[in-house]
Predicted model as a PDB file, atoms N, CA, C, CB and O in Angstrom, pLDDT in the B-factor column:
MODEL        1                                                                  
ATOM      1  N   MET A   1       7.467   5.772 -12.256  1.00 58.00           N  
ATOM      2  CA  MET A   1       7.386   6.880 -11.323  1.00 58.00           C  
ATOM      3  C   MET A   1       7.198   6.312  -9.923  1.00 58.00           C  
ATOM      4  CB  MET A   1       6.229   7.853 -11.699  1.00 58.00           C  
ATOM      5  O   MET A   1       6.418   5.383  -9.714  1.00 58.00           O  
ATOM      6  N   ASP A   2       7.912   6.875  -8.986  1.00 72.00           N  
ATOM      7  CA  ASP A   2       7.798   6.461  -7.592  1.00 72.00           C  
ATOM      8  C   ASP A   2       6.472   6.980  -7.042  1.00 72.00           C  
ATOM      9  CB  ASP A   2       9.004   6.987  -6.743  1.00 72.00           C  
ATOM     10  O   ASP A   2       6.218   8.185  -7.067  1.00 72.00           O  
ATOM     11  N   SER A   3       5.629   6.080  -6.546  1.00 71.00           N  
ATOM     12  CA  SER A   3       4.296   6.483  -6.082  1.00 71.00           C  
ATOM     13  C   SER A   3       4.374   7.431  -4.892  1.00 71.00           C  
ATOM     14  CB  SER A   3       3.473   5.252  -5.707  1.00 71.00           C  
ATOM     15  O   SER A   3       3.486   8.266  -4.720  1.00 71.00           O  
ATOM     16  N   ARG A   4       5.404   7.326  -4.073  1.00 75.00           N  
ATOM     17  CA  ARG A   4       5.542   8.248  -2.938  1.00 75.00           C  
ATOM     18  C   ARG A   4       5.799   9.664  -3.424  1.00 75.00           C  
ATOM     19  CB  ARG A   4       6.679   7.797  -2.005  1.00 75.00           C  
ATOM     20  O   ARG A   4       5.245  10.620  -2.882  1.00 75.00           O  
ATOM     21  N   ASN A   5       6.644   9.805  -4.451  1.00 84.00           N  
ATOM     22  CA  ASN A   5       6.901  11.136  -4.997  1.00 84.00           C  
ATOM     23  C   ASN A   5       5.650  11.710  -5.649  1.00 84.00           C  
ATOM     24  CB  ASN A   5       8.047  11.084  -6.012  1.00 84.00           C  
ATOM     25  O   ASN A   5       5.361  12.899  -5.511  1.00 84.00           O  
ATOM     26  N   ALA A   6       4.908  10.863  -6.360  1.00 84.00           N  
ATOM     27  CA  ALA A   6       3.683  11.323  -7.014  1.00 84.00           C  
ATOM     28  C   ALA A   6       2.667  11.790  -5.982  1.00 84.00           C  
ATOM     29  CB  ALA A   6       3.081  10.207  -7.882  1.00 84.00           C  
ATOM     30  O   ALA A   6       2.007  12.812  -6.170  1.00 84.00           O  
ATOM     31  N   ALA A   7       2.545  11.040  -4.894  1.00 84.00           N  
ATOM     32  CA  ALA A   7       1.598  11.415  -3.843  1.00 84.00           C  
ATOM     33  C   ALA A   7       2.017  12.713  -3.169  1.00 84.00           C  
ATOM     34  CB  ALA A   7       1.481  10.298  -2.802  1.00 84.00           C  
ATOM     35  O   ALA A   7       1.165  13.510  -2.776  1.00 84.00           O  
ATOM     36  N   ALA A   8       3.289  12.929  -3.036  1.00 84.00           N  
ATOM     37  CA  ALA A   8       3.772  14.163  -2.420  1.00 84.00           C  
ATOM     38  C   ALA A   8       3.573  15.355  -3.349  1.00 84.00           C  
ATOM     39  CB  ALA A   8       5.250  14.028  -2.047  1.00 84.00           C  
ATOM     40  O   ALA A   8       3.346  16.470  -2.878  1.00 84.00           O  
ATOM     41  N   ARG A   9       3.655  15.138  -4.665  1.00 88.00           N  
ATOM     42  CA  ARG A   9       3.508  16.232  -5.637  1.00 88.00           C  
ATOM     43  C   ARG A   9       2.066  16.606  -5.901  1.00 88.00           C  
ATOM     44  CB  ARG A   9       4.160  15.858  -6.934  1.00 88.00           C  
ATOM     45  O   ARG A   9       1.785  17.740  -6.287  1.00 88.00           O  
ATOM     46  N   LEU A  10       1.139  15.670  -5.700  1.00 84.00           N  
ATOM     47  CA  LEU A  10      -0.255  15.905  -6.065  1.00 84.00           C  
ATOM     48  C   LEU A  10      -0.842  17.177  -5.457  1.00 84.00           C  
ATOM     49  CB  LEU A  10      -1.083  14.732  -5.648  1.00 84.00           C  
ATOM     50  O   LEU A  10      -1.411  17.976  -6.201  1.00 84.00           O  
ATOM     51  N   PRO A  11      -0.737  17.412  -4.143  1.00 85.00           N  
ATOM     52  CA  PRO A  11      -1.320  18.652  -3.596  1.00 85.00           C  
ATOM     53  C   PRO A  11      -0.726  19.911  -4.221  1.00 85.00           C  
ATOM     54  CB  PRO A  11      -1.120  18.698  -2.091  1.00 85.00           C  
ATOM     55  O   PRO A  11      -1.449  20.877  -4.464  1.00 85.00           O  
ATOM     56  N   ALA A  12       0.566  19.912  -4.480  1.00 87.00           N  
ATOM     57  CA  ALA A  12       1.195  21.086  -5.099  1.00 87.00           C  
ATOM     58  C   ALA A  12       0.685  21.297  -6.524  1.00 87.00           C  
ATOM     59  CB  ALA A  12       2.727  20.933  -5.107  1.00 87.00           C  
ATOM     60  O   ALA A  12       0.462  22.434  -6.939  1.00 87.00           O  
ATOM     61  N   GLU A  13       0.501  20.218  -7.268  1.00 88.00           N  
ATOM     62  CA  GLU A  13      -0.005  20.332  -8.638  1.00 88.00           C  
ATOM     63  C   GLU A  13      -1.456  20.807  -8.654  1.00 88.00           C  
ATOM     64  CB  GLU A  13       0.115  18.987  -9.364  1.00 88.00           C  
ATOM     65  O   GLU A  13      -1.854  21.570  -9.534  1.00 88.00           O  
ATOM     66  N   ILE A  14      -2.239  20.356  -7.686  1.00 86.00           N  
ATOM     67  CA  ILE A  14      -3.636  20.793  -7.594  1.00 86.00           C  
ATOM     68  C   ILE A  14      -3.678  22.295  -7.331  1.00 86.00           C  
ATOM     69  CB  ILE A  14      -4.393  20.018  -6.472  1.00 86.00           C  
ATOM     70  O   ILE A  14      -4.415  23.027  -7.991  1.00 86.00           O  
ATOM     71  N   LEU A  15      -2.886  22.749  -6.366  1.00 87.00           N  
ATOM     72  CA  LEU A  15      -2.858  24.174  -6.039  1.00 87.00           C  
ATOM     73  C   LEU A  15      -2.316  24.999  -7.204  1.00 87.00           C  
ATOM     74  CB  LEU A  15      -2.009  24.415  -4.786  1.00 87.00           C  
ATOM     75  O   LEU A  15      -2.803  26.101  -7.453  1.00 87.00           O  
ATOM     76  N   ALA A  16      -1.319  24.485  -7.922  1.00 90.00           N  
ATOM     77  CA  ALA A  16      -0.757  25.197  -9.073  1.00 90.00           C  
ATOM     78  C   ALA A  16      -1.789  25.341 -10.188  1.00 90.00           C  
ATOM     79  CB  ALA A  16       0.486  24.465  -9.599  1.00 90.00           C  
ATOM     80  O   ALA A  16      -1.711  26.275 -10.986  1.00 90.00           O  
ATOM     81  N   ALA A  17      -2.753  24.425 -10.249  1.00 89.00           N  
ATOM     82  CA  ALA A  17      -3.807  24.500 -11.262  1.00 89.00           C  
ATOM     83  C   ALA A  17      -4.886  25.505 -10.882  1.00 89.00           C  
ATOM     84  CB  ALA A  17      -4.431  23.129 -11.472  1.00 89.00           C  
ATOM     85  O   ALA A  17      -5.827  25.732 -11.642  1.00 89.00           O  
ATOM     86  N   GLY A  18      -4.745  26.108  -9.699  1.00 90.00           N  
ATOM     87  CA  GLY A  18      -5.710  27.120  -9.273  1.00 90.00           C  
ATOM     88  C   GLY A  18      -6.929  26.542  -8.580  1.00 90.00           C  
ATOM     89  O   GLY A  18      -7.969  27.196  -8.509  1.00 90.00           O  
ATOM     90  N   VAL A  19      -6.815  25.335  -8.073  1.00 87.00           N  
ATOM     91  CA  VAL A  19      -7.923  24.675  -7.392  1.00 87.00           C  
ATOM     92  C   VAL A  19      -7.456  24.358  -5.975  1.00 87.00           C  
ATOM     93  CB  VAL A  19      -8.385  23.371  -8.155  1.00 87.00           C  
ATOM     94  O   VAL A  19      -6.304  23.974  -5.769  1.00 87.00           O  
ATOM     95  N   THR A  20      -8.331  24.516  -5.016  1.00 87.00           N  
ATOM     96  CA  THR A  20      -7.977  24.095  -3.664  1.00 87.00           C  
ATOM     97  C   THR A  20      -8.057  22.576  -3.586  1.00 87.00           C  
ATOM     98  CB  THR A  20      -8.910  24.757  -2.604  1.00 87.00           C  
ATOM     99  O   THR A  20      -8.710  21.938  -4.411  1.00 87.00           O  
ATOM    100  N   VAL A  21      -7.403  22.013  -2.607  1.00 82.00           N  
ATOM    101  CA  VAL A  21      -7.471  20.564  -2.428  1.00 82.00           C  
ATOM    102  C   VAL A  21      -8.910  20.143  -2.133  1.00 82.00           C  
ATOM    103  CB  VAL A  21      -6.527  20.108  -1.288  1.00 82.00           C  
ATOM    104  O   VAL A  21      -9.379  19.121  -2.633  1.00 82.00           O  
ATOM    105  N   ASP A  22      -9.614  20.946  -1.307  1.00 85.00           N  
ATOM    106  CA  ASP A  22     -11.028  20.641  -1.039  1.00 85.00           C  
ATOM    107  C   ASP A  22     -11.858  20.716  -2.316  1.00 85.00           C  
ATOM    108  CB  ASP A  22     -11.597  21.609   0.013  1.00 85.00           C  
ATOM    109  O   ASP A  22     -12.734  19.879  -2.534  1.00 85.00           O  
ATOM    110  N   GLY A  23     -11.591  21.708  -3.157  1.00 85.00           N  
ATOM    111  CA  GLY A  23     -12.299  21.823  -4.431  1.00 85.00           C  
ATOM    112  C   GLY A  23     -12.028  20.632  -5.329  1.00 85.00           C  
ATOM    113  O   GLY A  23     -12.937  20.137  -5.995  1.00 85.00           O  
ATOM    114  N   PHE A  24     -10.786  20.166  -5.354  1.00 84.00           N  
ATOM    115  CA  PHE A  24     -10.432  18.994  -6.150  1.00 84.00           C  
ATOM    116  C   PHE A  24     -11.205  17.773  -5.677  1.00 84.00           C  
ATOM    117  CB  PHE A  24      -8.924  18.728  -6.078  1.00 84.00           C  
ATOM    118  O   PHE A  24     -11.699  16.989  -6.488  1.00 84.00           O  
ATOM    119  N   ILE A  25     -11.308  17.614  -4.367  1.00 82.00           N  
ATOM    120  CA  ILE A  25     -12.053  16.476  -3.816  1.00 82.00           C  
ATOM    121  C   ILE A  25     -13.530  16.581  -4.194  1.00 82.00           C  
ATOM    122  CB  ILE A  25     -11.895  16.412  -2.273  1.00 82.00           C  
ATOM    123  O   ILE A  25     -14.167  15.568  -4.480  1.00 82.00           O  
ATOM    124  N   ARG A  26     -14.079  17.801  -4.199  1.00 80.00           N  
ATOM    125  CA  ARG A  26     -15.481  17.970  -4.624  1.00 80.00           C  
ATOM    126  C   ARG A  26     -15.653  17.573  -6.086  1.00 80.00           C  
ATOM    127  CB  ARG A  26     -15.942  19.431  -4.417  1.00 80.00           C  
ATOM    128  O   ARG A  26     -16.690  17.020  -6.452  1.00 80.00           O  
ATOM    129  N   PHE A  27     -14.647  17.847  -6.936  1.00 80.00           N  
ATOM    130  CA  PHE A  27     -14.729  17.431  -8.340  1.00 80.00           C  
ATOM    131  C   PHE A  27     -14.804  15.915  -8.457  1.00 80.00           C  
ATOM    132  CB  PHE A  27     -13.523  17.957  -9.127  1.00 80.00           C  
ATOM    133  O   PHE A  27     -15.420  15.394  -9.387  1.00 80.00           O  
ATOM    134  N   LEU A  28     -14.184  15.206  -7.522  1.00 81.00           N  
ATOM    135  CA  LEU A  28     -14.184  13.741  -7.570  1.00 81.00           C  
ATOM    136  C   LEU A  28     -15.507  13.139  -7.138  1.00 81.00           C  
ATOM    137  CB  LEU A  28     -13.083  13.197  -6.701  1.00 81.00           C  
ATOM    138  O   LEU A  28     -15.826  12.005  -7.495  1.00 81.00           O  
ATOM    139  N   ARG A  29     -16.268  13.886  -6.380  1.00 75.00           N  
ATOM    140  CA  ARG A  29     -17.550  13.375  -5.884  1.00 75.00           C  
ATOM    141  C   ARG A  29     -18.619  13.630  -6.927  1.00 75.00           C  
ATOM    142  CB  ARG A  29     -17.936  14.036  -4.531  1.00 75.00           C  
ATOM    143  O   ARG A  29     -19.081  14.757  -7.103  1.00 75.00           O  
ATOM    144  N   VAL A  30     -18.996  12.598  -7.596  1.00 71.00           N  
ATOM    145  CA  VAL A  30     -20.013  12.703  -8.635  1.00 71.00           C  
ATOM    146  C   VAL A  30     -21.134  11.731  -8.319  1.00 71.00           C  
ATOM    147  CB  VAL A  30     -19.414  12.422 -10.040  1.00 71.00           C  
ATOM    148  O   VAL A  30     -21.032  10.914  -7.404  1.00 71.00           O  
ATOM    149  N   ASP A  31     -22.176  11.829  -9.072  1.00 70.00           N  
ATOM    150  CA  ASP A  31     -23.318  10.943  -8.902  1.00 70.00           C  
ATOM    151  C   ASP A  31     -22.922   9.521  -9.307  1.00 70.00           C  
ATOM    152  CB  ASP A  31     -24.529  11.438  -9.738  1.00 70.00           C  
ATOM    153  O   ASP A  31     -22.650   9.273 -10.482  1.00 70.00           O  
ATOM    154  N   PRO A  32     -22.887   8.587  -8.359  1.00 64.00           N  
ATOM    155  CA  PRO A  32     -22.458   7.230  -8.717  1.00 64.00           C  
ATOM    156  C   PRO A  32     -23.377   6.558  -9.719  1.00 64.00           C  
ATOM    157  CB  PRO A  32     -22.369   6.381  -7.484  1.00 64.00           C  
ATOM    158  O   PRO A  32     -22.929   5.688 -10.466  1.00 64.00           O  
ATOM    159  N   THR A  33     -24.654   6.933  -9.762  1.00 68.00           N  
ATOM    160  CA  THR A  33     -25.538   6.306 -10.750  1.00 68.00           C  
ATOM    161  C   THR A  33     -25.199   6.789 -12.151  1.00 68.00           C  
ATOM    162  CB  THR A  33     -27.013   6.606 -10.429  1.00 68.00           C  
ATOM    163  O   THR A  33     -25.391   6.052 -13.118  1.00 68.00           O  
ATOM    164  N   ALA A  34     -24.701   8.009 -12.278  1.00 68.00           N  
ATOM    165  CA  ALA A  34     -24.292   8.495 -13.594  1.00 68.00           C  
ATOM    166  C   ALA A  34     -23.027   7.781 -14.057  1.00 68.00           C  
ATOM    167  CB  ALA A  34     -24.065  10.016 -13.562  1.00 68.00           C  
ATOM    168  O   ALA A  34     -22.850   7.529 -15.249  1.00 68.00           O  
ATOM    169  N   ASP A  35     -22.150   7.456 -13.109  1.00 66.00           N  
ATOM    170  CA  ASP A  35     -20.905   6.776 -13.457  1.00 66.00           C  
ATOM    171  C   ASP A  35     -21.121   5.324 -13.843  1.00 66.00           C  
ATOM    172  CB  ASP A  35     -19.940   6.850 -12.308  1.00 66.00           C  
ATOM    173  O   ASP A  35     -20.278   4.734 -14.518  1.00 66.00           O  
ATOM    174  N   THR A  36     -22.241   4.737 -13.426  1.00 72.00           N  
ATOM    175  CA  THR A  36     -22.472   3.329 -13.705  1.00 72.00           C  
ATOM    176  C   THR A  36     -23.625   3.111 -14.676  1.00 72.00           C  
ATOM    177  CB  THR A  36     -22.740   2.590 -12.421  1.00 72.00           C  
ATOM    178  O   THR A  36     -24.118   1.991 -14.816  1.00 72.00           O  
ATOM    179  N   ALA A  37     -24.055   4.166 -15.341  1.00 72.00           N  
ATOM    180  CA  ALA A  37     -25.155   4.038 -16.294  1.00 72.00           C  
ATOM    181  C   ALA A  37     -24.738   3.131 -17.452  1.00 72.00           C  
ATOM    182  CB  ALA A  37     -25.588   5.430 -16.822  1.00 72.00           C  
ATOM    183  O   ALA A  37     -23.589   3.155 -17.892  1.00 72.00           O  
ATOM    184  N   VAL A  38     -25.672   2.349 -17.926  1.00 80.00           N  
ATOM    185  CA  VAL A  38     -25.413   1.479 -19.072  1.00 80.00           C  
ATOM    186  C   VAL A  38     -25.334   2.351 -20.322  1.00 80.00           C  
ATOM    187  CB  VAL A  38     -26.525   0.378 -19.219  1.00 80.00           C  
ATOM    188  O   VAL A  38     -26.230   3.152 -20.590  1.00 80.00           O  
ATOM    189  N   LEU A  39     -24.276   2.189 -21.067  1.00 77.00           N  
ATOM    190  CA  LEU A  39     -24.099   2.961 -22.295  1.00 77.00           C  
ATOM    191  C   LEU A  39     -24.738   2.217 -23.461  1.00 77.00           C  
ATOM    192  CB  LEU A  39     -22.596   3.224 -22.573  1.00 77.00           C  
ATOM    193  O   LEU A  39     -24.755   0.986 -23.479  1.00 77.00           O  
ATOM    194  N   PRO A  40     -25.261   2.953 -24.428  1.00 81.00           N  
ATOM    195  CA  PRO A  40     -25.817   2.274 -25.597  1.00 81.00           C  
ATOM    196  C   PRO A  40     -24.702   1.600 -26.385  1.00 81.00           C  
ATOM    197  CB  PRO A  40     -26.589   3.267 -26.496  1.00 81.00           C  
ATOM    198  O   PRO A  40     -23.551   2.032 -26.315  1.00 81.00           O  
ATOM    199  N   PRO A  41     -25.024   0.552 -27.129  1.00 83.00           N  
ATOM    200  CA  PRO A  41     -23.987  -0.106 -27.919  1.00 83.00           C  
ATOM    201  C   PRO A  41     -23.392   0.864 -28.929  1.00 83.00           C  
ATOM    202  CB  PRO A  41     -24.554  -1.342 -28.636  1.00 83.00           C  
ATOM    203  O   PRO A  41     -24.091   1.710 -29.486  1.00 83.00           O  
ATOM    204  N   SER A  42     -22.114   0.730 -29.151  1.00 77.00           N  
ATOM    205  CA  SER A  42     -21.469   1.609 -30.130  1.00 77.00           C  
ATOM    206  C   SER A  42     -21.831   1.145 -31.533  1.00 77.00           C  
ATOM    207  CB  SER A  42     -19.923   1.625 -29.938  1.00 77.00           C  
ATOM    208  O   SER A  42     -22.091  -0.034 -31.772  1.00 77.00           O  
ATOM    209  N   SER A  43     -21.840   2.079 -32.430  1.00 78.00           N  
ATOM    210  CA  SER A  43     -22.102   1.725 -33.821  1.00 78.00           C  
ATOM    211  C   SER A  43     -20.956   2.271 -34.660  1.00 78.00           C  
ATOM    212  CB  SER A  43     -23.485   2.285 -34.311  1.00 78.00           C  
ATOM    213  O   SER A  43     -20.402   3.329 -34.360  1.00 78.00           O  
ATOM    214  N   GLY A  44     -20.623   1.573 -35.668  1.00 78.00           N  
ATOM    215  CA  GLY A  44     -19.544   2.004 -36.533  1.00 78.00           C  
ATOM    216  C   GLY A  44     -18.188   1.531 -36.025  1.00 78.00           C  
ATOM    217  O   GLY A  44     -18.086   0.784 -35.052  1.00 78.00           O  
ATOM    218  N   GLN A  45     -17.179   1.980 -36.700  1.00 80.00           N  
ATOM    219  CA  GLN A  45     -15.806   1.600 -36.376  1.00 80.00           C  
ATOM    220  C   GLN A  45     -15.235   2.474 -35.277  1.00 80.00           C  
ATOM    221  CB  GLN A  45     -14.927   1.682 -37.611  1.00 80.00           C  
ATOM    222  O   GLN A  45     -15.527   3.668 -35.212  1.00 80.00           O  
ATOM    223  N   TRP A  46     -14.433   1.893 -34.425  1.00 78.00           N  
ATOM    224  CA  TRP A  46     -13.690   2.660 -33.429  1.00 78.00           C  
ATOM    225  C   TRP A  46     -12.419   3.144 -34.096  1.00 78.00           C  
ATOM    226  CB  TRP A  46     -13.377   1.807 -32.144  1.00 78.00           C  
ATOM    227  O   TRP A  46     -11.744   2.388 -34.794  1.00 78.00           O  
ATOM    228  N   ARG A  47     -12.104   4.385 -33.880  1.00 79.00           N  
ATOM    229  CA  ARG A  47     -10.861   4.926 -34.421  1.00 79.00           C  
ATOM    230  C   ARG A  47     -10.011   5.401 -33.253  1.00 79.00           C  
ATOM    231  CB  ARG A  47     -11.132   6.091 -35.435  1.00 79.00           C  
ATOM    232  O   ARG A  47     -10.399   6.316 -32.527  1.00 79.00           O  
ATOM    233  N   ILE A  48      -8.876   4.790 -33.077  1.00 80.00           N  
ATOM    234  CA  ILE A  48      -7.951   5.200 -32.036  1.00 80.00           C  
ATOM    235  C   ILE A  48      -6.921   6.113 -32.680  1.00 80.00           C  
ATOM    236  CB  ILE A  48      -7.273   3.966 -31.342  1.00 80.00           C  
ATOM    237  O   ILE A  48      -6.176   5.687 -33.562  1.00 80.00           O  
ATOM    238  N   PRO A  49      -6.875   7.376 -32.243  1.00 80.00           N  
ATOM    239  CA  PRO A  49      -5.941   8.297 -32.886  1.00 80.00           C  
ATOM    240  C   PRO A  49      -4.492   7.945 -32.567  1.00 80.00           C  
ATOM    241  CB  PRO A  49      -6.233   9.727 -32.452  1.00 80.00           C  
ATOM    242  O   PRO A  49      -4.199   7.400 -31.503  1.00 80.00           O  
ATOM    243  N   PRO A  50      -3.594   8.257 -33.490  1.00 83.00           N  
ATOM    244  CA  PRO A  50      -2.185   8.044 -33.198  1.00 83.00           C  
ATOM    245  C   PRO A  50      -1.742   8.996 -32.093  1.00 83.00           C  
ATOM    246  CB  PRO A  50      -1.325   8.241 -34.467  1.00 83.00           C  
ATOM    247  O   PRO A  50      -2.401  10.009 -31.862  1.00 83.00           O  
ATOM    248  N   PRO A  51      -0.658   8.700 -31.414  1.00 84.00           N  
ATOM    249  CA  PRO A  51      -0.177   9.579 -30.351  1.00 84.00           C  
ATOM    250  C   PRO A  51      -0.031  11.021 -30.839  1.00 84.00           C  
ATOM    251  CB  PRO A  51       1.160   9.071 -29.813  1.00 84.00           C  
ATOM    252  O   PRO A  51       0.533  11.278 -31.903  1.00 84.00           O  
ATOM    253  N   GLY A  52      -0.547  11.950 -30.045  1.00 82.00           N  
ATOM    254  CA  GLY A  52      -0.431  13.360 -30.376  1.00 82.00           C  
ATOM    255  C   GLY A  52      -1.529  13.888 -31.269  1.00 82.00           C  
ATOM    256  O   GLY A  52      -1.521  15.068 -31.618  1.00 82.00           O  
ATOM    257  N   HIS A  53      -2.481  13.041 -31.651  1.00 80.00           N  
ATOM    258  CA  HIS A  53      -3.578  13.464 -32.531  1.00 80.00           C  
ATOM    259  C   HIS A  53      -4.912  13.162 -31.870  1.00 80.00           C  
ATOM    260  CB  HIS A  53      -3.489  12.761 -33.910  1.00 80.00           C  
ATOM    261  O   HIS A  53      -5.002  12.307 -30.989  1.00 80.00           O  
ATOM    262  N   SER A  54      -5.936  13.863 -32.298  1.00 69.00           N  
ATOM    263  CA  SER A  54      -7.283  13.565 -31.827  1.00 69.00           C  
ATOM    264  C   SER A  54      -8.245  13.732 -32.987  1.00 69.00           C  
ATOM    265  CB  SER A  54      -7.684  14.480 -30.634  1.00 69.00           C  
ATOM    266  O   SER A  54      -7.948  14.435 -33.952  1.00 69.00           O  
ATOM    267  N   TYR A  55      -9.397  13.087 -32.894  1.00 64.00           N  
ATOM    268  CA  TYR A  55     -10.413  13.186 -33.935  1.00 64.00           C  
ATOM    269  C   TYR A  55     -11.556  14.021 -33.448  1.00 64.00           C  
ATOM    270  CB  TYR A  55     -10.906  11.809 -34.361  1.00 64.00           C  
ATOM    271  O   TYR A  55     -12.524  14.229 -34.180  1.00 64.00           O  
TER     272      TYR A  55                                                      
ENDMDL                                                                          
END                                                                             
């Protein structure tokens, strides 16, 4: 995909989703400490679903 075309389409796609561009930017602003919190070690097996499926 051409990145210039994607950048040009983004505002239209945001508005088509029923969100203002300012609202979309507010969704991106989150608590940075929550984004960098240490996660507990995983236990058990990881299962990656096949394309088109979810667990």
